[in-house]
C-alpha positions as a Markdown table, in Angstrom:
| # | Residue | x | y | z |
|---|---|---|---|---|
| 1 | Met | 126.7 | 88.5 | 116.1 |
| 2 | Ser | 125.3 | 92.0 | 116.5 |
| 3 | Glu | 122.7 | 92.8 | 119.0 |
| 4 | Gln | 119.2 | 93.9 | 118.3 |
| 5 | Lys | 118.7 | 97.6 | 118.1 |
| 6 | Arg | 115.8 | 99.3 | 120.0 |
| 7 | Leu | 114.3 | 102.7 | 119.3 |
| 8 | Thr | 111.9 | 104.4 | 121.6 |
| 9 | Ala | 109.7 | 107.5 | 121.4 |
| 10 | Asp | 107.1 | 108.1 | 124.2 |
| 11 | Asp | 105.2 | 104.8 | 124.3 |
| 12 | Ala | 106.3 | 103.6 | 120.9 |
| 13 | Glu | 109.0 | 100.9 | 120.9 |
| 14 | Leu | 110.8 | 99.5 | 117.8 |
| 15 | Thr | 113.1 | 96.5 | 117.8 |
| 16 | Ile | 115.4 | 95.8 | 114.8 |
| 17 | Asp | 117.5 | 92.7 | 114.2 |
| 18 | Pro | 120.3 | 93.4 | 111.7 |
| 19 | Asp | 121.4 | 89.7 | 111.7 |
| 20 | Asn | 117.9 | 88.5 | 110.8 |
| 21 | Gly | 117.5 | 90.3 | 107.5 |
| 22 | Cys | 117.3 | 93.8 | 109.2 |
| 23 | Arg | 113.7 | 93.1 | 110.0 |
| 24 | Ile | 111.5 | 94.8 | 112.5 |
| 25 | Glu | 111.2 | 92.1 | 115.2 |
| 26 | Ser | 108.7 | 94.1 | 117.3 |
| 27 | Leu | 106.6 | 97.3 | 117.0 |
| 28 | Arg | 104.8 | 98.1 | 120.3 |
| 29 | Ile | 102.5 | 101.0 | 120.6 |
| 30 | Gly | 101.0 | 101.8 | 124.1 |
| 31 | Gly | 101.9 | 98.3 | 125.2 |
| 32 | His | 100.3 | 96.6 | 122.2 |
| 33 | Glu | 102.5 | 94.4 | 120.0 |
| 34 | Leu | 101.3 | 95.0 | 116.4 |
| 35 | Leu | 103.4 | 92.4 | 114.6 |
| 36 | Arg | 103.2 | 88.6 | 114.6 |
| 37 | Gln | 106.2 | 87.3 | 116.5 |
| 38 | Gly | 108.6 | 84.6 | 115.3 |
| 39 | Glu | 111.8 | 84.2 | 113.3 |
| 40 | Gly | 110.2 | 84.6 | 109.8 |
| 41 | Tyr | 107.6 | 87.2 | 110.8 |
| 42 | Gly | 107.8 | 90.8 | 112.2 |
| 43 | Ser | 108.4 | 93.0 | 109.1 |
| 44 | Phe | 111.1 | 92.3 | 106.7 |
| 45 | Pro | 112.5 | 94.3 | 103.7 |
| 46 | Met | 111.9 | 92.9 | 100.2 |
| 47 | Val | 114.9 | 93.7 | 98.1 |
| 48 | Pro | 116.3 | 93.6 | 95.3 |
| 49 | Trp | 112.9 | 92.2 | 94.2 |
| 50 | Cys | 109.4 | 91.9 | 95.7 |
| 51 | Gly | 107.0 | 89.0 | 95.8 |
| 52 | Arg | 107.3 | 86.0 | 93.4 |
| 53 | Met | 109.7 | 85.9 | 90.5 |
| 54 | Ala | 108.5 | 83.5 | 87.8 |
| 55 | Asn | 110.7 | 80.3 | 87.8 |
| 56 | Gly | 113.4 | 82.3 | 89.6 |
| 57 | Arg | 114.5 | 83.9 | 86.3 |
| 58 | Phe | 114.9 | 87.5 | 85.2 |
| 59 | Arg | 116.5 | 89.3 | 82.3 |
| 60 | Asn | 118.8 | 92.3 | 82.2 |
| 61 | Gly | 118.7 | 93.3 | 78.6 |
| 62 | Ala | 119.8 | 90.3 | 76.6 |
| 63 | Thr | 121.3 | 88.5 | 79.7 |
| 64 | Ser | 119.2 | 86.0 | 81.6 |
| 65 | His | 119.8 | 85.0 | 85.2 |
| 66 | Gln | 118.6 | 82.1 | 87.3 |
| 67 | Leu | 118.0 | 82.5 | 91.1 |
| 68 | Pro | 117.4 | 79.8 | 93.7 |
| 69 | Leu | 113.8 | 78.6 | 93.9 |
| 70 | Asp | 112.5 | 79.1 | 97.5 |
| 71 | Ala | 108.8 | 79.3 | 96.8 |
| 72 | Gly | 107.8 | 76.2 | 94.9 |
| 73 | Pro | 108.6 | 76.9 | 91.3 |
| 74 | His | 109.5 | 80.5 | 92.0 |
| 75 | Ala | 111.9 | 82.7 | 93.8 |
| 76 | Ile | 110.3 | 85.1 | 96.4 |
| 77 | His | 110.9 | 88.3 | 98.3 |
| 78 | Gly | 114.5 | 89.0 | 97.5 |
| 79 | Thr | 117.8 | 88.2 | 99.3 |
| 80 | Gly | 117.8 | 91.0 | 101.8 |
| 81 | Arg | 115.6 | 89.2 | 104.3 |
| 82 | Asn | 118.2 | 86.5 | 104.7 |
| 83 | Ala | 121.3 | 88.7 | 104.9 |
| 84 | Thr | 123.3 | 90.0 | 107.8 |
| 85 | Trp | 123.2 | 93.8 | 107.7 |
| 86 | Lys | 125.9 | 96.3 | 108.9 |
| 87 | Thr | 124.9 | 98.9 | 111.5 |
| 88 | Val | 125.9 | 102.3 | 110.2 |
| 89 | Arg | 124.4 | 104.4 | 113.0 |
| 90 | Thr | 121.8 | 104.2 | 115.8 |
| 91 | Gly | 120.3 | 106.8 | 118.1 |
| 92 | Glu | 117.3 | 106.9 | 120.4 |
| 93 | Arg | 114.8 | 107.4 | 117.6 |
| 94 | Glu | 116.7 | 106.6 | 114.3 |
| 95 | Ala | 119.0 | 104.0 | 112.9 |
| 96 | Ala | 120.6 | 103.1 | 109.5 |
| 97 | Phe | 121.9 | 99.8 | 108.1 |
| 98 | Thr | 123.5 | 98.6 | 104.9 |
| 99 | Tyr | 124.2 | 95.3 | 103.2 |
| 100 | Asp | 126.2 | 94.7 | 100.0 |
| 101 | Leu | 124.4 | 92.7 | 97.3 |
| 102 | Ala | 126.1 | 89.3 | 96.8 |
| 103 | Glu | 125.5 | 85.8 | 95.4 |
| 104 | Pro | 123.0 | 84.6 | 94.4 |
| 105 | Trp | 122.2 | 88.1 | 93.2 |
| 106 | Pro | 124.4 | 88.6 | 90.1 |
| 107 | Tyr | 125.2 | 92.3 | 90.3 |
| 108 | Pro | 127.2 | 94.3 | 92.9 |
| 109 | Gly | 125.5 | 97.1 | 94.7 |
| 110 | Arg | 124.5 | 98.3 | 98.1 |
| 111 | Val | 121.2 | 98.5 | 100.0 |
| 112 | Thr | 120.5 | 101.0 | 102.7 |
| 113 | Gln | 117.6 | 100.9 | 105.2 |
| 114 | Leu | 116.7 | 103.8 | 107.4 |
| 115 | Phe | 114.3 | 103.8 | 110.4 |
| 116 | Glu | 112.9 | 107.0 | 111.9 |
| 117 | Leu | 110.5 | 106.7 | 114.9 |
| 118 | Ser | 108.4 | 109.5 | 116.6 |
| 119 | Glu | 105.6 | 109.4 | 119.1 |
| 120 | Asp | 103.0 | 108.8 | 116.5 |
| 121 | Ala | 104.8 | 107.6 | 113.3 |
| 122 | Leu | 107.4 | 105.3 | 111.8 |
| 123 | Thr | 109.1 | 106.2 | 108.6 |
| 124 | Leu | 111.0 | 103.5 | 106.7 |
| 125 | Thr | 113.3 | 104.1 | 103.7 |
| 126 | Leu | 115.1 | 101.6 | 101.4 |
| 127 | Gly | 117.7 | 102.6 | 98.9 |
| 128 | Val | 119.3 | 100.4 | 96.2 |
| 129 | Glu | 122.6 | 101.6 | 94.6 |
| 130 | Ala | 124.5 | 100.0 | 91.7 |
| 131 | Ala | 128.2 | 99.6 | 92.1 |
| 132 | Asp | 129.0 | 99.2 | 88.4 |
| 133 | Asp | 126.6 | 97.6 | 85.9 |
| 134 | Ser | 123.0 | 98.7 | 85.9 |
| 135 | Phe | 120.3 | 96.1 | 86.9 |
| 136 | Pro | 116.6 | 96.0 | 87.4 |
| 137 | Ala | 115.5 | 96.1 | 91.0 |
| 138 | Gln | 112.5 | 96.5 | 93.3 |
| 139 | Ala | 112.1 | 97.3 | 97.0 |
| 140 | Gly | 109.4 | 97.2 | 99.6 |
| 141 | Trp | 108.3 | 95.8 | 103.0 |
| 142 | His | 106.5 | 92.7 | 104.2 |
| 143 | Pro | 104.9 | 93.4 | 107.6 |
| 144 | Trp | 102.9 | 90.7 | 109.4 |
| 145 | Phe | 100.3 | 92.7 | 111.4 |
| 146 | Arg | 98.5 | 90.7 | 114.1 |
| 147 | Arg | 94.9 | 90.2 | 113.2 |
| 148 | Asn | 93.9 | 90.5 | 116.8 |
| 149 | Leu | 95.7 | 92.4 | 119.5 |
| 150 | Gly | 94.2 | 90.3 | 122.3 |
| 151 | Asp | 92.4 | 91.4 | 125.5 |
| 152 | Gly | 89.0 | 90.6 | 123.9 |
| 153 | Gly | 89.4 | 93.1 | 121.1 |
| 154 | Gln | 88.0 | 92.9 | 117.6 |
| 155 | Asp | 89.9 | 91.8 | 114.5 |
| 156 | Leu | 91.8 | 94.1 | 112.3 |
| 157 | Arg | 89.9 | 95.9 | 109.5 |
| 158 | Leu | 91.4 | 97.3 | 106.3 |
| 159 | Asp | 90.1 | 100.5 | 104.5 |
| 160 | Phe | 91.5 | 101.3 | 101.1 |
| 161 | Thr | 90.5 | 102.3 | 97.6 |
| 162 | Ala | 92.5 | 100.8 | 94.8 |
| 163 | Asp | 92.5 | 102.0 | 91.2 |
| 164 | Trp | 93.1 | 98.5 | 89.9 |
| 165 | Gln | 94.0 | 94.9 | 90.9 |
| 166 | Glu | 96.7 | 92.9 | 89.1 |
| 167 | Glu | 94.8 | 89.8 | 87.9 |
| 168 | Arg | 96.4 | 86.7 | 89.5 |
| 169 | Gly | 96.9 | 83.6 | 87.5 |
| 170 | Thr | 96.8 | 80.0 | 88.9 |
| 171 | Asp | 100.6 | 80.3 | 89.3 |
| 172 | His | 100.1 | 83.2 | 91.8 |
| 173 | Leu | 101.7 | 85.6 | 89.3 |
| 174 | Pro | 100.1 | 88.7 | 87.7 |
| 175 | Thr | 98.8 | 87.8 | 84.2 |
| 176 | Gly | 99.5 | 91.3 | 82.9 |
| 177 | Arg | 95.8 | 92.2 | 82.9 |
| 178 | Arg | 94.4 | 94.9 | 85.3 |
| 179 | Ile | 91.0 | 94.3 | 86.7 |
| 180 | Gly | 88.6 | 96.0 | 89.1 |
| 181 | Pro | 89.3 | 95.3 | 92.8 |
| 182 | Thr | 87.7 | 92.1 | 94.0 |
| 183 | Pro | 86.5 | 91.1 | 97.5 |
| 184 | Gly | 88.9 | 89.3 | 99.8 |
| 185 | Pro | 90.4 | 87.1 | 101.0 |
| 186 | Trp | 93.4 | 88.2 | 99.1 |
| 187 | Asp | 96.9 | 87.2 | 98.1 |
| 188 | Asp | 96.8 | 90.0 | 95.5 |
| 189 | Cys | 98.6 | 93.1 | 94.3 |
| 190 | Phe | 96.7 | 96.4 | 94.0 |
| 191 | Gly | 97.6 | 99.6 | 92.3 |
| 192 | Met | 97.0 | 103.2 | 93.6 |
| 193 | Thr | 98.0 | 105.9 | 91.1 |
| 194 | Gly | 98.2 | 108.5 | 93.9 |
| 195 | Gly | 100.4 | 106.3 | 96.1 |
| 196 | Val | 99.6 | 103.7 | 98.7 |
| 197 | Asp | 97.1 | 104.8 | 101.3 |
| 198 | Ile | 95.6 | 102.2 | 103.6 |
| 199 | Thr | 94.2 | 102.4 | 107.1 |
| 200 | Leu | 94.4 | 99.4 | 109.4 |
| 201 | Thr | 92.1 | 99.6 | 112.4 |
| 202 | Trp | 91.9 | 97.5 | 115.5 |
| 203 | Pro | 88.6 | 98.7 | 116.8 |
| 204 | Glu | 88.7 | 100.5 | 120.2 |
| 205 | Arg | 92.5 | 100.0 | 120.2 |
| 206 | Leu | 94.5 | 101.6 | 117.4 |
| 207 | Ala | 94.3 | 103.0 | 113.9 |
| 208 | Leu | 97.4 | 102.9 | 111.7 |
| 209 | Arg | 97.6 | 104.7 | 108.3 |
| 210 | Met | 100.2 | 103.4 | 105.9 |
| 211 | Thr | 101.2 | 105.8 | 103.1 |
| 212 | Ser | 103.9 | 105.7 | 100.4 |
| 213 | Arg | 104.5 | 107.4 | 97.0 |
| 214 | Ala | 104.9 | 103.8 | 95.6 |
| 215 | Glu | 101.9 | 102.8 | 93.5 |
| 216 | Trp | 101.7 | 99.1 | 94.4 |
| 217 | Val | 100.7 | 97.2 | 97.5 |
| 218 | Val | 100.2 | 93.5 | 98.1 |
| 219 | Ile | 97.6 | 92.4 | 100.6 |
| 220 | Tyr | 97.7 | 88.9 | 102.1 |
| 221 | Asp | 95.0 | 88.0 | 104.6 |
| 222 | Glu | 94.6 | 84.3 | 104.1 |
| 223 | Gln | 96.3 | 83.4 | 107.4 |
| 224 | Ala | 94.3 | 83.3 | 110.7 |
| 225 | Glu | 96.9 | 85.0 | 112.8 |
| 226 | Ala | 98.1 | 87.9 | 110.7 |
| 227 | Val | 97.4 | 90.3 | 107.8 |
| 228 | Cys | 100.2 | 91.5 | 105.5 |
| 229 | Val | 100.0 | 94.9 | 103.9 |
| 230 | Glu | 103.1 | 95.3 | 101.7 |
| 231 | Pro | 104.0 | 98.6 | 100.0 |
| 232 | Gln | 106.4 | 98.0 | 97.1 |
| 233 | Ser | 108.0 | 99.7 | 94.1 |
| 234 | Gly | 106.5 | 97.4 | 91.5 |
| 235 | Pro | 104.3 | 94.3 | 91.1 |
| 236 | Pro | 105.3 | 90.7 | 91.7 |
| 237 | Asn | 107.4 | 89.4 | 88.8 |
| 238 | Gly | 108.1 | 93.0 | 88.0 |
| 239 | Leu | 111.8 | 92.7 | 87.2 |
| 240 | Asp | 110.7 | 91.3 | 83.9 |
| 241 | Thr | 107.3 | 92.9 | 83.4 |
| 242 | Arg | 108.0 | 96.4 | 84.7 |
| 243 | Pro | 111.8 | 96.7 | 85.0 |
| 244 | Arg | 113.1 | 99.7 | 86.9 |
| 245 | Leu | 116.9 | 100.0 | 86.1 |
| 246 | Val | 119.2 | 101.0 | 88.9 |
| 247 | Thr | 122.4 | 102.7 | 87.7 |
| 248 | Pro | 125.4 | 104.2 | 89.4 |
| 249 | Ile | 123.9 | 107.7 | 89.0 |
| 250 | Asp | 120.2 | 106.7 | 89.5 |
| 251 | Pro | 119.5 | 104.7 | 92.6 |
| 252 | Leu | 116.1 | 103.3 | 93.6 |
| 253 | Glu | 114.5 | 104.7 | 96.7 |
| 254 | Ile | 111.2 | 104.0 | 98.4 |
| 255 | Thr | 109.7 | 105.3 | 101.6 |
| 256 | Thr | 106.7 | 104.4 | 103.6 |
| 257 | Thr | 105.3 | 106.2 | 106.7 |
| 258 | Trp | 103.0 | 104.5 | 109.3 |
| 259 | Thr | 101.1 | 107.0 | 111.4 |
| 260 | Trp | 98.9 | 105.8 | 114.3 |
| 261 | Arg | 96.4 | 107.2 | 116.7 |
| 262 | Arg | 94.9 | 105.6 | 119.8 |
| 263 | Leu | 91.1 | 104.9 | 119.7 |
């Protein structure tokens, strides 16, 4: 068992657990814990796919694969969140981890996750490399932000402008049709052609701006305790509908930066 890794920069503290899917267990800014606590919460990487995969099946060319169903009739959020990751390096403000893709994922490869912390920002990077055969892949993050930071403060507010929303079917999967953004509550995927750009504000406490060159973000705010804002490289079920092939010479990389300021 490896120990949790802790990064610090001024009054920002980040705790990472390589044994629990290399997730962020805690992100504290100025004494405020931003993430819902618990074994399945914090902020975990979604890799090598994001969100729900229809019936746990995907194709790579003419070859079809079946994955375990862990979300009703679907497979969800990839295998990385359940893996034990290897610590490559750690410092006071940065850390790097890897894990090798393995069963039930059918293709060999390696995933790398980097964490870079400063006084006012956190940058996260995921990379997916193919060892041999090419395969479709996605990557992203699933942070559970606390709806309320306590101490009598107001609930979290979201501010964003999406270019489209992926229409959601009764099976919770995108139908393939793009529609105009609808009012919440959401368990929905939005598209931003200029890249993800969302501001999360806890009034009179903290404002956090999440940016990424990735064009998709899932927002889930149907839970009383937390709000999820999930930047990702493609939409749910995207291994089939919008496949992005990873090859030995063309890895997949996605980065997100969370910048904050005190209010």
